[in-house]
C-alpha positions in Angstrom: -33.1 -0.9 28.3 -29.4 0.2 28.2 -27.7 0.9 31.4 -27.2 5.1 32.1 -24.0 6.8 33.2 -22.5 10.3 32.7 -18.9 8.4 31.9 -18.3 5.1 30.2 -14.6 4.6 30.0 -13.4 2.1 27.4 -10.0 0.6 28.6 -8.7 -0.1 32.3 -5.2 0.6 31.9 -3.6 3.4 34.0 -5.1 6.2 31.9 -8.7 4.8 31.9 -8.1 4.3 36.0 -7.4 7.9 36.3 -9.9 9.1 34.3 -12.3 7.1 36.6 -10.3 8.2 39.2 -10.8 12.1 38.6 -14.5 11.5 37.1 -16.2 9.8 40.0 -14.4 11.6 42.4 -16.2 14.8 40.8 -19.7 12.9 41.7 -20.4 11.6 38.4 -21.5 7.9 37.7 -18.9 6.0 36.0 -18.2 2.7 34.3 -15.0 1.2 33.2 -15.0 -1.4 30.4 -12.4 -3.8 29.5 -12.1 -7.1 27.6 -9.6 -8.4 30.7 -8.0 -8.0 33.9 -7.6 -3.8 34.9 -3.9 -2.7 34.5 -3.1 -3.2 30.6 0.5 -3.7 29.8 1.4 -3.2 33.3 0.2 -6.6 34.4 3.2 -8.1 31.6 5.7 -5.7 33.3 7.8 -7.4 35.9 9.1 -4.3 37.6 8.5 -0.8 36.7 11.2 1.6 37.9 10.2 4.6 35.9 6.9 5.6 37.6 7.4 8.5 40.4 6.8 7.4 44.3 8.4 4.2 43.9 11.8 3.1 43.5 10.8 -0.3 41.7 7.5 -1.4 42.2 6.0 -4.8 40.3 3.7 -4.2 37.5 0.5 -6.1 38.8 1.3 -4.8 42.1 0.6 -1.3 40.8 -2.2 -2.0 38.5 -4.0 -3.2 42.0 -3.1 0.1 43.6 -4.4 2.1 40.8 -7.2 -0.2 40.7 -8.3 0.1 44.0 -8.3 4.4 43.9 -10.2 4.4 40.5 -13.1 2.4 42.1 -12.7 4.1 45.6 -15.9 6.7 45.0 -17.7 4.3 43.2 -16.5 3.7 39.5 -18.1 0.5 38.4 -15.8 -2.1 36.4 -17.3 -4.1 33.8 -16.3 -7.1 31.6 -16.5 -6.7 27.9 -15.1 -6.3 24.5 -16.4 -2.5 22.7 -17.8 -3.2 19.1 -18.6 0.3 18.4 -19.5 3.5 19.9 -22.5 5.3 18.6 -22.9 9.7 18.7 -26.4 11.0 19.1 -25.1 14.3 20.4 -25.9 14.4 24.3 -25.5 10.9 24.7 -23.5 7.9 23.0 -24.2 4.4 22.8 -21.8 2.1 23.9 -22.4 -1.7 21.9 -20.2 -4.8 24.0 -20.5 -8.3 23.2 -22.8 -8.5 26.4 -24.7 -5.3 26.9 -25.4 -1.7 25.3 -24.5 1.4 27.8 -25.2 5.1 27.4 -23.2 8.0 28.5 -23.3 11.6 28.4 -19.2 11.2 28.0 -17.0 8.7 26.8 -13.3 8.3 27.2 -11.2 6.0 25.0 -8.1 4.5 26.9 -8.2 1.4 24.6 -3.9 1.3 24.1 -2.0 -0.1 21.6 -0.5 -3.2 21.0 3.1 -3.7 19.8 3.7 -5.3 16.4 5.3 -9.0 17.0 7.6 -10.5 15.0 5.7 -14.1 15.2 8.7 -16.4 15.9 9.7 -18.8 17.9 10.5 -17.8 21.7 9.2 -14.3 21.5 6.3 -15.0 23.4 8.1 -17.4 25.5 10.8 -15.4 26.7 8.8 -12.2 27.2 9.5 -10.5 30.2 12.7 -12.8 30.2 14.9 -10.5 27.9 12.1 -10.1 25.1 11.2 -6.4 25.1 9.4 -3.4 23.3 10.2 -0.9 25.3 13.9 0.4 26.0 12.6 3.1 28.5 10.8 0.6 30.3 13.6 -2.2 30.3 16.7 -0.9 29.4 18.3 -0.6 33.1 18.1 -4.3 33.6 20.3 -4.9 31.0 23.6 -2.6 31.7 26.8 -3.8 30.9 25.4 -6.6 28.7 25.0 -7.2 25.0 21.7 -6.5 23.4 20.1 -6.8 19.8 17.5 -4.3 18.4 15.1 -5.4 15.6 13.9 -2.7 13.0 15.2 0.0 11.1 12.8 2.8 11.8 12.7 6.1 14.0 11.7 3.8 17.2 14.3 1.3 16.6 17.3 3.4 16.0 16.2 6.3 18.6 15.8 3.2 21.5 19.2 1.6 19.7 21.2 4.9 21.1 19.5 5.4 24.1 20.3 1.7 25.3 23.9 2.3 24.0 24.3 4.8 27.1 23.3 1.9 29.3 24.4 -1.2 28.0 27.5 -2.9 26.8 26.7 -3.3 23.1 23.7 -2.8 20.7 23.5 -4.8 17.4 21.0 -3.6 15.3 19.3 -6.1 12.7 17.3 -4.7 10.2 15.7 -6.5 7.4 17.0 -4.3 4.2 20.3 -2.8 3.8 19.4 1.2 4.9 17.4 2.6 7.4 14.0 3.8 7.1 14.9 6.5 10.7 15.3 10.2 10.4 18.9 11.1 9.2 19.5 13.0 11.9 18.6 9.9 14.3 20.9 7.7 11.7 23.6 10.0 12.2 23.8 9.8 15.8 23.8 6.1 15.9 26.3 5.3 12.9 28.4 7.6 14.8 28.0 5.8 17.9 31.0 3.1 18.4 28.7 1.1 20.8 26.2 0.3 18.1 26.4 -2.0 15.1 24.6 -3.3 12.2 23.7 -6.6 10.7 22.1 -5.6 7.2 19.6 -7.4 5.1 18.6 -9.9 7.7 15.5 -11.4 9.7 15.3 -12.8 13.0 14.0 -16.0 13.0 14.2 -17.3 16.5 14.6 -16.1 20.2 17.0 -18.8 22.0 17.3 -18.9 25.9 17.2 -21.3 28.7 14.3 -21.2 31.0 15.0 -17.7 32.5 16.4 -15.6 30.4 17.3 -15.1 26.7 20.5 -16.3 25.4 21.0 -15.3 21.5 18.7 -15.1 18.6 18.9 -17.0 15.0 19.3 -15.0 12.2 18.7 -15.3 8.4 20.6 -13.2 5.6 17.6 -12.4 3.2 19.8 -12.0 0.5 22.4 -15.1 0.8 19.8 -17.5 2.8 23.2 -17.7 5.3 22.1 -18.6 8.8 23.9 -17.4 11.8 23.3 -16.9 15.6 23.9 -13.7 17.9 24.5 -13.9 21.8 22.4 -11.4 23.4 20.6 -10.9 26.7 18.2 -8.6 25.5 16.0 -8.7 22.4 14.4 -5.3 21.7 11.7 -5.2 18.8 10.3 -2.4 17.3 8.6 -3.1 13.8 5.7 -0.7 15.0 2.7 -0.4 16.9 -1.0 -1.1 16.4 -3.8 1.4 18.0 -6.8 -0.6 19.4 -9.3 1.2 17.1 -11.2 -1.0 15.4 -14.2 -0.5 17.2 -14.4 3.4 16.4 -13.6 3.5 13.0 -16.9 4.8 12.6 -16.9 7.6 14.4 -14.0 8.9 11.9 -11.5 10.4 14.6 -8.4 8.5 13.7 -5.5 9.4 11.3 -4.8 7.6 8.3 -2.6 4.9 10.5 -5.4 4.3 13.4 -4.3 6.8 16.1 -7.0 9.3 17.8 -6.3 12.9 17.2 -6.7 14.9 20.2 -6.5 18.5 21.4 -4.3 19.1 24.8 -7.8 18.8 26.6 -7.9 15.4 25.4 -11.2 16.4 22.9 -11.4 14.3 19.7 -13.6 16.0 17.0 -16.9 14.6 18.4 -17.7 16.7 21.5 -17.9 14.2 24.6 -15.5 11.7 23.5 -12.2 12.0 24.6 -9.0 10.0 23.8 -6.1 9.2 26.1 -3.0 7.1 26.8 -1.0 5.0 23.9 -4.2 5.3 21.7 -3.7 8.9 21.1 -1.9 10.6 18.5 1.6 11.2 20.1 5.2 10.5 20.7 5.7 9.3 24.4 3.4 6.3 25.6 4.5 5.7 29.2 2.5 5.3 32.6 3.3 8.7 33.6 1.9 10.1 30.5 -1.3 7.9 30.6 -1.7 8.7 34.2 -1.7 12.7 33.3 -3.7 12.5 30.5 -6.5 10.4 32.1 -6.4 13.4 35.0 -7.6 15.9 32.5 -9.8 13.7 30.8 -11.7 12.9 34.2 -11.7 17.0 34.4 -13.1 17.7 31.3 -15.7 15.2 31.9 -17.0 16.9 34.5 -17.1 20.2 32.9 -18.6 18.3 29.6 -21.3 16.8 31.9 -22.1 20.3 33.7 -22.5 22.2 30.3 -25.1 19.5 29.2 -26.9 20.1 32.6 -26.9 24.0 32.3 -28.3 23.6 29.0 -30.9 21.3 29.6 -32.1 23.6 32.8 -31.9 27.0 30.5 -34.1 24.5 27.7 -36.7 23.7 30.5 -36.9 27.7 32.0 -37.4 28.6 28.2 -40.6 26.5 28.1 
């Protein structure tokens, strides 16, 4: 028989752990499910300098602190990969590779993952110069030269952001024109700290044991190869929402992001979504934490409504 909870949270990143804290403090029975260690992408972040309360904290340390808080009021942590969620009205069934759980409320906090270039050096120098977040890591490259790979809104916005911190930004794009909105392009073209390498693909990230030193580039029109010296490589070729398990619920947009209102409610009563998996602009630890608090409180209100409905039904009979 499936183990029953008031709330099941799928994903134990900063949003999921905050939701667990709020829901369990409200005396609800809570399970957090994750396929790996709690903390999500924080575990891959060497130093976090933009989370309130800490001038600087190691990502794994912040993850541990959040986890300790999240289970302090009785929330359980469950290892497992969720394969599907079924909506049965007043309860939901969560199927994993290990077991089945039932809950009155499901909070989806599975996050997103960055599209990778899939080239030599990208993984090896992750956190050592290869980054997917300028807001997170830009300050580490103050007065240095960096490369941005991509030509969409995120790539060009982040190039402009980095230009305010670093010495120089080189944008490498596989086409001969950008895909970013015109106003974003205009801002970047007007910035003398940004230049562009067109019709080119990055084929390898170069470095020594501890840091990035450059990238190999090939022109996809002429096949000419070159090397660009750089201290950092910021890759913006897209994000992928981790929502495959929820496709049957029909709560995502065409790109797979989950749509919610400002109370984190999806189109299905009792199912909420928070953090990087949501359809939104800013994906940061601080925003995930805020959304987790909202969802945890909304879960309490929803369970209360179900309880009131049940009592009313009993009294009528």
